[in-house]
C-alpha positions as CSV (number, residue, x, y, z in Angstrom):
1,M,225.5,37.3,150.8
2,A,222.0,35.9,151.1
3,L,220.5,38.6,153.0
4,A,221.9,41.0,150.4
5,A,220.5,39.1,147.7
6,G,217.1,39.1,149.3
7,L,217.1,42.9,150.3
8,C,218.0,43.4,146.5
9,A,215.1,41.0,145.7
10,L,212.7,42.8,147.8
11,G,214.0,46.2,146.5
12,V,213.0,44.9,143.0
13,V,209.9,43.9,144.0
14,A,209.2,47.4,145.9
15,G,210.4,49.3,142.4
16,I,208.1,47.1,140.4
17,G,205.0,47.8,143.0
18,V,206.2,51.7,142.5
19,V,206.1,51.2,138.9
20,S,202.9,49.8,138.7
21,D,201.2,52.1,140.8
22,L,202.4,55.2,138.8
23,H,201.1,53.5,135.6
24,L,198.0,52.8,137.4
25,R,197.5,55.9,138.7
26,S,198.5,57.2,134.9
27,Q,196.0,55.3,133.5
28,L,193.4,56.5,135.9
29,R,193.9,60.1,135.1
30,Q,194.0,59.1,131.3
31,E,190.6,57.5,131.7
32,Q,189.5,60.5,134.0
33,A,190.2,62.8,131.5
34,S,188.7,60.8,129.1
35,L,185.7,60.7,130.9
36,R,185.5,64.3,131.5
37,T,186.1,64.6,127.7
38,T,183.0,62.2,127.0
39,Q,180.9,64.0,129.6
40,A,181.6,67.4,127.9
41,R,180.5,65.7,124.6
42,L,177.5,64.1,126.1
43,G,176.6,67.5,127.3
44,L,177.2,68.8,123.8
45,V,175.3,66.1,122.3
46,L,172.6,66.7,125.3
47,A,172.4,70.5,124.4
48,D,172.0,69.6,120.5
49,L,169.5,67.4,121.4
50,Q,167.5,69.9,123.3
51,T,168.1,72.0,120.4
52,A,166.6,69.8,118.0
53,Q,163.9,69.0,120.2
54,S,163.3,72.7,120.6
55,K,162.9,73.1,116.9
56,L,160.7,70.0,116.4
57,N,158.4,71.3,118.9
58,S,158.5,74.8,116.9
59,T,157.9,72.8,113.8
60,S,155.1,71.1,115.6
61,A,153.9,74.6,116.6
62,E,154.0,75.7,112.8
63,Q,152.8,72.5,111.4
64,E,149.8,73.0,113.8
65,T,149.1,76.7,112.7
66,L,149.7,75.8,109.3
67,H,147.0,73.3,109.9
68,V,144.6,76.0,111.2
69,A,145.7,78.4,108.6
70,L,144.8,75.5,105.9
71,E,141.6,75.0,107.6
72,L,140.5,78.9,107.6
73,A,141.8,79.1,104.0
74,T,139.6,75.8,103.0
75,W,136.6,77.9,104.5
76,E,137.1,81.2,103.3
77,L,137.4,79.7,99.9
78,S,133.9,77.7,100.3
79,G,132.6,80.9,101.5
80,A,134.0,82.7,98.5
81,Q,132.6,80.0,96.3
82,K,129.2,80.1,97.8
83,N,129.0,83.9,97.4
84,L,130.1,83.4,93.7
85,A,127.2,81.5,93.2
86,D,124.9,83.4,95.0
87,A,126.1,86.5,92.8
88,K,125.4,84.6,89.8
89,S,122.2,83.3,91.1
90,S,121.2,86.8,91.9
91,L,122.5,88.3,88.6
92,S,120.5,85.8,86.9
93,S,117.4,86.7,88.8
94,Q,118.2,90.7,88.3
95,Q,118.3,89.7,84.4
96,S,115.1,87.8,84.7
97,A,113.4,90.5,86.5
98,I,114.6,93.0,84.1
99,G,113.3,91.0,81.4
100,A,110.1,90.8,82.8
101,L,109.8,94.6,84.0
102,N,110.7,95.3,80.1
103,T,108.0,92.9,79.0
104,C,105.4,94.7,81.4
105,L,106.3,98.3,80.8
106,G,106.3,97.6,76.9
107,G,102.8,96.1,77.2
108,V,101.3,99.2,79.5
109,E,102.7,101.3,77.1
110,R,101.2,99.7,73.9
111,A,97.6,99.8,76.3
112,L,98.0,103.4,76.9
113,N,98.6,104.0,73.5
114,Q,95.7,101.9,72.2
115,I,93.6,103.6,74.7
116,S,94.7,107.3,73.6
117,V,93.4,106.3,70.1
118,G,90.1,104.5,71.3
119,N,91.2,100.9,70.6
120,Q,89.9,99.3,73.8
121,S,90.1,96.1,72.8
122,G,93.5,96.2,71.8
123,A,94.2,97.6,75.5
124,V,92.7,94.8,76.9
125,S,94.7,92.5,74.8
126,S,98.1,94.2,75.7
127,I,97.4,94.1,79.5
128,G,96.1,90.6,79.5
129,G,99.3,89.6,77.5
130,V,101.8,90.8,80.0
131,S,99.6,90.4,83.4
132,S,102.0,87.6,84.4
133,S,105.1,89.6,83.6
134,C,103.9,92.5,85.7
135,Q,102.8,89.9,88.9
136,S,106.3,88.3,88.5
137,V,107.8,92.1,89.0
138,Q,105.7,93.1,91.9
139,G,106.1,89.7,93.5
140,T,104.2,86.7,94.6
141,S,105.2,86.7,98.4
142,S,102.5,85.6,100.9
143,G,99.5,87.8,101.8
144,G,100.8,90.0,98.4
145,P,98.4,91.1,95.6
146,V,96.8,88.4,93.4
147,F,96.5,90.6,90.5
148,P,99.2,93.3,89.0
149,F,96.7,96.1,87.8
150,D,94.6,98.6,89.4
151,F,91.4,96.8,90.7
152,P,89.7,98.8,93.2
153,D,85.9,97.9,94.7
154,P,86.0,94.5,93.8
155,D,83.1,92.0,93.3
156,V,84.2,88.3,93.0
157,V,81.4,85.6,92.1
158,R,81.8,82.1,91.4
159,V,80.3,80.2,88.5
160,G,81.1,76.7,88.7
161,D,84.7,76.2,89.1
162,T,85.7,79.5,87.5
163,Y,85.9,82.8,89.9
164,F,85.0,86.2,88.2
165,A,86.0,89.5,89.5
166,Y,84.4,92.7,88.5
167,S,85.8,96.2,89.3
168,T,85.7,100.1,89.1
169,N,86.6,101.5,85.6
170,S,90.3,101.8,84.7
171,A,92.7,100.7,81.9
172,T,90.5,97.5,80.5
173,G,87.4,99.5,80.6
174,D,84.1,100.5,82.3
175,I,83.9,97.6,84.5
176,Q,87.0,95.6,84.5
177,T,86.6,92.0,84.4
178,I,89.1,88.9,85.2
179,D,88.9,85.4,86.0
180,S,90.8,82.6,87.6
181,T,90.0,78.7,88.5
182,N,92.6,78.6,91.2
183,L,92.0,82.5,93.2
184,S,96.1,82.7,92.6
185,N,96.6,83.1,88.7
186,W,94.2,85.6,87.3
187,Q,93.4,86.4,83.4
188,V,92.2,89.5,82.2
189,V,88.4,89.1,80.4
190,G,88.1,92.6,79.2
191,D,85.1,95.1,79.7
192,A,82.0,93.7,81.0
193,L,80.2,96.8,79.9
194,S,81.0,98.1,76.5
195,N,78.2,100.3,75.9
196,L,76.6,102.8,79.1
197,P,73.2,104.3,78.8
198,G,72.5,107.9,77.7
199,W,71.9,109.2,81.0
200,A,75.4,108.0,82.2
201,R,78.7,109.7,81.5
202,P,81.4,107.6,80.3
203,D,84.6,107.0,82.1
204,D,83.1,107.2,85.4
205,T,81.7,103.9,86.7
206,W,82.3,102.4,90.1
207,A,81.9,99.5,92.4
208,P,80.0,96.8,90.4
209,G,78.0,94.1,91.8
210,V,77.1,90.9,90.2
211,I,74.2,88.4,91.1
212,E,72.6,85.3,88.8
213,L,68.8,85.6,88.9
214,Q,66.6,83.7,86.7
215,G,69.2,81.7,84.5
216,R,70.9,85.7,83.8
217,F,73.7,87.4,85.2
218,V,72.6,91.0,86.8
219,L,75.2,93.6,87.0
220,F,74.6,97.0,89.3
221,Y,76.8,99.8,89.2
222,A,77.2,103.2,89.8
223,A,77.7,106.0,87.0
224,A,78.0,109.9,87.0
225,E,74.4,111.3,85.9
226,R,75.0,113.6,83.0
227,S,72.4,116.2,84.3
228,S,73.4,116.3,88.1
229,G,76.8,114.8,87.8
230,E,76.2,113.0,90.9
231,E,76.6,109.2,91.3
232,C,73.5,107.0,90.4
233,I,73.2,103.4,90.2
234,S,71.8,101.3,87.2
235,V,71.4,97.7,86.3
236,A,72.5,95.7,83.0
237,L,71.8,92.1,81.8
238,S,74.0,89.1,80.1
239,P,73.4,85.5,79.7
240,T,77.0,84.8,80.5
241,P,79.4,86.1,83.7
242,Q,82.0,87.8,81.5
243,G,79.5,89.7,79.6
244,P,79.1,92.1,77.8
245,F,76.2,93.3,79.8
246,A,73.5,95.5,78.2
247,D,71.8,98.6,80.1
248,A,68.7,99.4,78.5
249,T,67.9,101.7,81.0
250,T,66.5,105.2,80.4
251,E,67.1,106.6,84.0
252,P,69.3,105.6,86.9
253,L,67.9,102.7,89.0
254,V,68.6,104.3,92.3
255,C,69.6,107.9,92.6
256,Q,69.4,109.8,96.0
257,L,70.2,113.1,94.7
258,G,69.2,115.1,98.0
259,M,71.5,112.7,99.9
260,G,74.7,113.2,97.8
261,G,73.8,110.4,95.2
262,S,74.4,106.8,95.3
263,I,77.0,104.2,94.9
264,D,78.5,100.8,95.8
265,P,75.5,98.5,94.9
266,S,75.7,95.1,96.0
267,P,72.8,92.5,95.7
268,F,72.3,89.3,97.6
269,E,70.0,86.7,98.5
270,D,67.7,86.2,102.1
271,A,67.4,82.6,103.4
272,G,64.3,82.6,101.1
273,G,65.8,82.9,97.8
274,N,64.3,86.6,97.5
275,P,66.9,89.4,95.9
276,Y,68.0,92.4,97.8
277,L,70.4,95.4,97.1
278,V,72.6,97.1,99.5
279,W,74.1,100.7,98.8
280,K,75.4,103.9,99.8
281,S,74.4,107.4,99.5
282,N,77.4,109.9,100.0
283,G,75.7,112.2,102.3
284,A,75.0,116.0,101.8
285,G,73.9,118.6,104.2
286,S,72.3,117.1,107.2
287,H,72.3,113.6,105.8
288,P,75.2,111.5,106.9
289,A,76.6,108.8,104.3
290,T,74.2,105.9,104.9
291,I,74.0,102.3,103.8
292,W,70.6,101.3,102.8
293,S,68.7,98.0,101.8
294,Q,65.5,97.4,99.4
295,P,63.9,94.4,98.2
296,L,64.3,93.5,94.1
297,S,62.2,92.1,91.9
298,A,62.5,88.5,91.1
299,D,64.6,89.3,87.9
300,G,66.2,91.9,90.0
301,T,65.9,94.6,87.2
302,S,63.7,96.7,89.3
303,L,63.5,97.5,93.3
304,V,60.2,96.7,95.2
305,G,58.5,97.5,98.4
306,S,57.7,100.8,100.2
307,G,61.4,102.2,99.7
308,P,64.9,102.0,101.2
309,T,65.5,100.7,104.7
310,A,68.5,102.7,106.4
311,L,70.8,100.1,108.0
312,L,74.3,101.7,109.0
313,E,75.3,105.3,109.8
314,P,78.8,106.2,111.1
315,T,78.6,105.9,114.6
316,Q,82.3,105.1,115.6
317,S,85.7,107.2,115.4
318,W,87.5,104.6,113.6
319,E,84.8,105.2,110.8
320,G,85.8,109.0,110.4
321,G,82.5,109.9,109.4
322,V,82.1,107.5,106.5
323,V,80.5,104.2,105.8
324,E,80.4,102.8,102.4
325,G,81.2,99.9,100.1
326,P,78.6,97.4,101.6
327,D,78.4,93.7,101.1
328,M,75.6,91.3,102.9
329,V,76.2,87.6,103.4
330,L,74.0,84.9,104.7
331,E,76.0,82.3,106.9
332,S,74.5,79.7,109.4
333,A,71.2,82.2,109.7
334,H,73.4,85.1,110.5
335,Y,73.2,88.1,108.6
336,D,76.7,89.9,108.2
337,L,77.1,93.6,106.7
338,F,80.5,94.2,105.8
339,Y,81.5,97.7,104.8
340,S,84.7,100.0,104.5
341,A,84.8,103.2,106.4
342,N,87.2,106.3,106.8
343,Q,88.8,108.3,103.9
344,W,89.4,106.0,100.9
345,N,92.4,107.5,99.9
346,G,94.1,107.5,103.4
347,P,96.1,105.0,105.7
348,D,93.1,105.0,108.2
349,Y,90.6,103.4,105.7
350,A,89.5,99.6,106.8
351,I,86.8,97.4,106.8
352,G,84.4,96.8,109.6
353,V,81.3,94.5,109.9
354,A,77.8,94.7,111.4
355,Q,75.4,92.4,112.2
356,C,72.0,92.3,111.2
357,A,68.4,90.7,112.3
358,G,67.5,90.3,108.8
359,P,68.0,91.7,105.2
360,L,66.4,95.0,106.2
361,G,67.7,95.1,109.7
362,P,68.2,96.3,112.3
363,C,72.2,96.1,112.5
364,T,74.5,96.4,115.3
365,K,78.2,96.9,115.4
366,P,79.7,94.2,117.5
367,L,83.0,95.1,117.3
368,T,84.7,98.8,118.6
369,G,87.2,98.9,115.9
370,P,87.6,97.4,112.2
371,L,87.4,94.0,111.2
372,L,90.3,94.3,108.9
373,A,93.0,97.3,108.9
374,S,96.3,98.0,107.2
375,G,98.7,95.1,107.7
376,P,102.4,94.6,106.3
377,T,101.5,93.8,103.1
378,F,98.5,96.1,102.2
379,V,97.3,99.8,103.6
380,S,93.6,101.0,103.3
381,P,91.6,97.9,102.6
382,G,88.4,98.5,101.6
383,G,85.6,97.5,99.1
384,P,84.7,93.9,100.8
385,S,83.5,91.0,98.5
386,L,82.5,87.9,100.1
387,F,82.2,84.5,98.2
388,T,82.6,80.7,98.8
389,D,85.3,78.6,97.1
390,T,84.6,75.4,95.3
391,Q,84.9,73.6,99.0
392,G,82.2,75.4,100.8
393,G,85.1,77.6,102.3
394,W,84.6,81.8,102.7
395,W,86.8,84.3,101.0
396,L,87.1,87.9,101.6
397,A,88.3,90.0,98.4
398,F,89.2,93.3,98.9
399,H,91.2,96.1,97.4
400,G,94.5,98.0,99.1
401,Y,97.7,99.8,98.1
402,L,101.2,98.3,98.7
403,P,102.8,99.9,101.7
404,T,105.3,102.0,99.5
405,A,102.4,103.4,97.2
406,V,99.6,104.8,99.5
407,G,97.3,107.0,98.1
408,Y,95.8,108.4,94.6
409,P,97.2,108.0,91.8
410,Q,98.9,104.9,92.9
411,S,97.2,101.6,92.2
412,R,94.4,99.8,94.6
413,L,95.3,96.1,94.2
414,L,93.6,93.1,94.4
415,F,93.8,91.0,97.8
416,L,92.1,87.8,99.0
417,R,92.1,86.5,102.8
418,P,90.0,83.2,103.9
419,V,87.3,83.8,106.3
420,T,85.5,81.6,108.9
421,F,82.7,82.3,111.0
422,D,82.3,82.1,115.0
423,Q,79.3,80.2,116.5
424,D,77.6,84.0,117.1
425,G,78.4,84.4,113.4
426,L,81.1,87.0,113.7
427,P,83.7,86.8,111.1
428,V,87.0,85.8,111.7
429,V,89.9,87.0,108.8
430,G,92.7,84.7,108.2
431,S,96.2,85.8,107.5
432,S,97.0,83.7,104.5
433,D,96.5,84.6,100.9
434,A,94.8,82.4,98.0
435,P,95.5,78.7,98.0
436,G,97.7,77.3,95.2
């Protein structure tokens, strides 16, 4: 009995253990299934997270792209705004230039109309009234012309603080005259020689040269003689530099008819204050173009001495068989003779220099080429005139064509360049234009 009861109890215990084990195994399987489900869900979550991260990365790249595009658009907008501002400024400048051009052309047209009816003073007034407008149209870049109208064969003289420039005949008269107080802004004065002597043909006056002697201003100029048609030199006087100059001569002062006539007079003083005149004979037959010198009377109205002395002839290839437009200056005991050479109406025209032992020579050429030839702002420089400014500095005035308008009937305009001299008295021409 007892054994049976014990076996029975053992069986119950064993049964309970079997049941518990089955239950545990069932729970384990459930937990494992739940774990697999959880892992599967975790896999999905991780996949979603990777997708989200990928989208986030894509969004960041898009943001960076948008940022770059925004910066580019901002830069382009800034450039467009600047271009618009430049266009507005350019339009304003063009409108201003058109206005200045219309003013200039209107004044020139009025001057031409007044010249056609013999109203010289009206023409001078019209040209003077529009000179600043015409200069602005022409431009005032460094090294450019300082006066906007035709002004060939210039001669510049300083009287006190004012500079007077004289020129070959053109719109404002037989001897054009302009003045300035700063060498940059020039005003039209008018015609310095309103009446020619009876032997001279009107409207054919060239290359004036002015000097102050004995309290009067003496003007030398070339004019065509009526009887021969050749160019000859005359003299006129005035108490003021602007004129009017009066010519009381009954015949030319110099007229070398056998040598093709005389032109380009230029007065100067030697170290002792004695006046001289240099000029050019055109050349004819066996006589080449030649530059001459001869003493003047103290008042400058006549030539004195035994006759003219030849100073210079064309001897170098660049001169093209021509020397003309002389201007002699004295600097530190050195006499330098500036001159033009070659064909006045062509691109090879240029300025040379000779050094002379005295006002009557002899003269030699220290250079094998020109002192000043065509440059970026002018072509065919000629008609040299040396003068000093209020500070004692030397300047070279000369005429030249604009590079885009070379040759007759284009205008020869007024240019200025500073000049220094080396220890041997040889001039060095600077590249800048007038001050101010």
